[in-house]
N, C-alpha and C positions, 0 to 999 in steps of 0.2 A: 504495500500499499505507498502510496505518495504522502508525505508527511507536509506541512505546511511550509518549510525551510526548503524542501526540494521543489516544490512547486514555484517558491519565489527566490531560486538561487541563493538561498544560505538563511543564515540568521541575519535579517536585515532590520531597519527599525520595524518595520512593517510587518513582519513576521513575529517579531518580538510583541507588538502590540496586538496582532490577531491571534497568536497563541495563548497570553494573556484572558483574552475576552472568552475561554473556552471553558466547558466543552460544547460541540457544536453537536447539533441534532442530524445535521445532513453536508453535503459537500454546498448547495444552495446556502445555508446559513453561513457556512465559512465565507463563501465569494463576497455574499453581503455585508460580512462583517468587513473584508478587505475594502471593499469600495467605500463604508462609512469611513472607515480609517483613514483613508487617503484625506481628507480634507482638516484631521487631527496631526497630522505629521509636520515637524517644522521642515525650516529650508534644508538644514544640513541632514535630516533625517530622508528627504525626499532625494538629494542627490546620494546618499549613501545608498538606497535602495536602488536607485536607477544605475549606479556603478556597479553593482553586484551582478547583475548581467552579463554574460559573454559579448563582448563584441561582436556583431554581423560579419560574417566574415572571416573571425578568429581563426589564427593558426588550429586547423583540426588536433593537433596534439595538445595544446591548451583546453578544449572543452569537455566539460563533462559529455558521458554517453548519450542523456537526453538532448543535449543541446546540437550536439553532432549528427543525430538522428532529424530533430527537427531542420536544421540547417543545411544540411548535408556537407561534404567536405572538400567542394571547390573553392578556389582562392582568386579574389578579382581584385587585382593590381587595384582599379578604381574605386572600387568600394573601400579599402584600406587607405586611399587617401582622403576619400568625402567624409570619413569616419573621424580623422585625425581634424577635418577642417570644423565639421561638427563639435567636438569635444573643445575645440579653443573659443568657438562662437559660444557656446550654450554653458559650458564648464560640468557637463556632465552626458553619460554614455547614450547615445543614440540607440532606443529601442522600441521595437517593431514586433508586432505578431506576424512572423514569418510564415506559419501555417503552409511550411513545404513549398512555398512561393521559390523560384529561381531568383537567383543572386542579383541578376540582371533587371528581374523588376523591381527588387528591393534598390538598387542603385537609383533607380528613377524617382521613387519614393523619399529617397533621401534628399536627393536633388530638390524634391518640391519642398521638403521640410526646412531645408538649411534657409527657406524665405520666411519662414515665419519668426513670432514673438519668441524669446526665451520662455514667457510663461506659457503660450499655449504649446511650446515643444515639452515644458515639465508636464504639464498636464495630459498630452498623448501620450508620454511615455510611461507613465504611469497608469493610465488605463491599459495600454497595453500590457503592461506589468500582470494585471488582474488578469486579462484575456488569456495570457499565456497560462496563469497558473488555473484557470478554470479550465483550460483545454489539458491540463496535466493532472489534475486531481479526479478521483472516479466518480462518478454519477452516484 
C-alpha cells in the first residue's frame, strides 16, 4: 500500500500536516485533506513541498522507481535547460502531472508556464502534487 509520504515524494511539510490529521476513512478523505492543507502552508513549506518532487526529465538513475515509471527514462536536453530557467525564475521546481505523456509534450507545457506569474506557478504546482498523489494512492 502506498503511504502518504510515498504519494507526496517524502516527508514534506504537506505530508506531515496530512499525516497529523489522520487517521482517514478513505483515499478520498486523504486527498480532500491534502487540498485543504495547501492553503495552510507557509511560503517556505510550499517551496519545500514542491522541491521534494523530482525534476521532470531527471537522470533516470536518480529517480524513484515510481517516478521513473511515470516519467519514462528518456532525457531531453531542452527539458533540462527549461527546468533550469524555471527554477531560476520562480525559485522552486517545476511540477506537472505527467500522466505518462511524452516529454516533448511536457516541454511545451513548461514553455507556456514560464510566461506565468510566480503565484500562478506555485498554485499550479501544488495542485499538481495533489493530483499526482491521488493517482498514486489506491482508491
